[in-house]
N, C-alpha and C positions, 0 to 999 in steps of 0.2 A: 430454945431452938435446937433442932436435931443436929447431931454430928453426922458428917458425911465423909466418905473416902471412895474415890473412883480412880482407877488406874487404867490406862489404855496404851497399847503398843501397836504400831503399824509398821510392818517391814515390807519393803519392795526391793528384792535383791537384783532385779533387772529393770532399770529405768527405760531401756530401749523399747519396751512395750508402749511407752507414751509418745514415741516419735511421730506416729501418724496423727495423734491428737494435737501435738505441739507444732506440727508441720515443719519440723526440723529434726535432724538426728540428735539423740541424747543417749548417754550411757552412764552407768554408775549404779550405786546402791543407795537406798534411802531408808532411814529408820526414824520414826516419830514416837516420842515417849511423852506422855502427859499424866499428870496427877491433879485431881481436884480434891481438896480436903478442907476441913474446918467446920464451921457451922453452916446450916442451911441459909441463914440470913447473910453471912459474910464468908463465902467460900474463898479459898486461895487456890491459885492456879500455878502450876509449874509445868513448863513444856519445853521440849528440846527437839530440834530437827537436825539430824546428822546425815550428811551426804558424803559418800566415799567414792573415790575414783571418778569424779564427775567430769564428763566431756559434753560441752554444750557451746555452740556458736564458736567453734575453733579454739576454745579455752579448755585446758585440762587442769583440774584442781583436785589434789589428793584428798583433801579433808575440808569440809565446810560445816560449821556448827552454828546454829541459831538457838539461843536460849532465852526464855522469858519467864519471869516470876511476877505474879500479879496478886495484890491484896485488894480488898474492898471492891471486888469485881462488879457488884450490883450498884454501888453508890458512887464511888469515885475511884476508878481503877488507877493503881499506882504500883510501881515496883522497879525491877531491874531488867535490863535487856543486854544481850551481848551477841556479837556476830564475829566469827573467827574463820579466817581462811588460812590453810597451811599448804604449802607447796615447796618443793625443793629445799627443805629445811628452813623455810622462812615463814613467818607468821604475820598476818595483818589482823588486828583486833580492834573492834569498835564496841565500846561499852557506854551505857548511860543509865541514869535513873529517869523514870518518866512518871507523869501524872496527868490524867485527863480531868480537865475542868468542865464539868457538865453544863453549867449555866452559860459560860462563855464559849462553849463548844471549841475548846482549845486543848491542844496536846503539848505539854511542857517537857522538854528534855533537859535535864540538869546533869552537870558533871559529865558531859560528853567527852570521851577520850578516844582518839584514834592513834594506835601504836603500830608502826610498821618499821621495816629496816630503815635506819637513819631518819626516822620520822616520828614526830610527836605533835599532835594537834589536840586542843581542848577548847571547851566553851559551853555555852548554854543557848538553847534555841526554844522558841515557842512557835507552834503552827496553829493559825486560825483556820479551823476546819470549814467555816462558812465560806470564807473568801480564798482559801488556800494561800495565805500570806505567811511569810516567815519573819520573825523578829528575834534578834539575838546577836551573838558574836562567836566566831571561831578564830583561834589564833594558835600559832606555833611555828614549827620549822621542819622542812625537809632538808636535812643536812647534805644529802647527796642523792640526786635523782637517779643516778646509775644503780644505786642499791635496789631500786624498784623494777629494774629491767625484767626480772622473771615474770612480773605481772603485766607490764605494758609493752614488752617486747620491742622497745625502742632504745637506741643508744643516745641517751640524753644525760649530759653531765651538768654539774653545778648544783647549787642549793637554792631554796626558795623560803623566804619568810612570809608568813601569812598572818594578816590581821584584818579579818573581814567582819563588817557589821551589816546585819540585815535589818532593814526598817520597812514596815508596810507603807 
């Protein structure tokens, strides 16, 4: 099997040119980086999307990063994914391992973790892509909802314990 390596970078320094297409104002800067390497039969993908100074739908986010690593792209895609928002010196991070089950047409998310100010949630989820049904569990605690005010812009105090089971 032949070895491959492909790298691509896309930069869009002015997102406001997309305002007419999106039919709403948008501003900020976008950078997309991707690498495909490995063998021709089993390539590996690494991709990241970085948004800076994003302004959309009344929200302003200083930094948003989506990252994806994928192995076995052609047979049974699996890997790691993460999503990070940063604003006002606060971070919200969502991470997970994932695997696509081709025969069941199911996407499994394992070791899902959501970390935010005064917040920690974790769990495992499976999504049936035929019926768009979710199976799994998410649990954890938001110790103080007021810590998330920069994100939801509401004055809400108190904590919340979460233990949610999803069954199709």
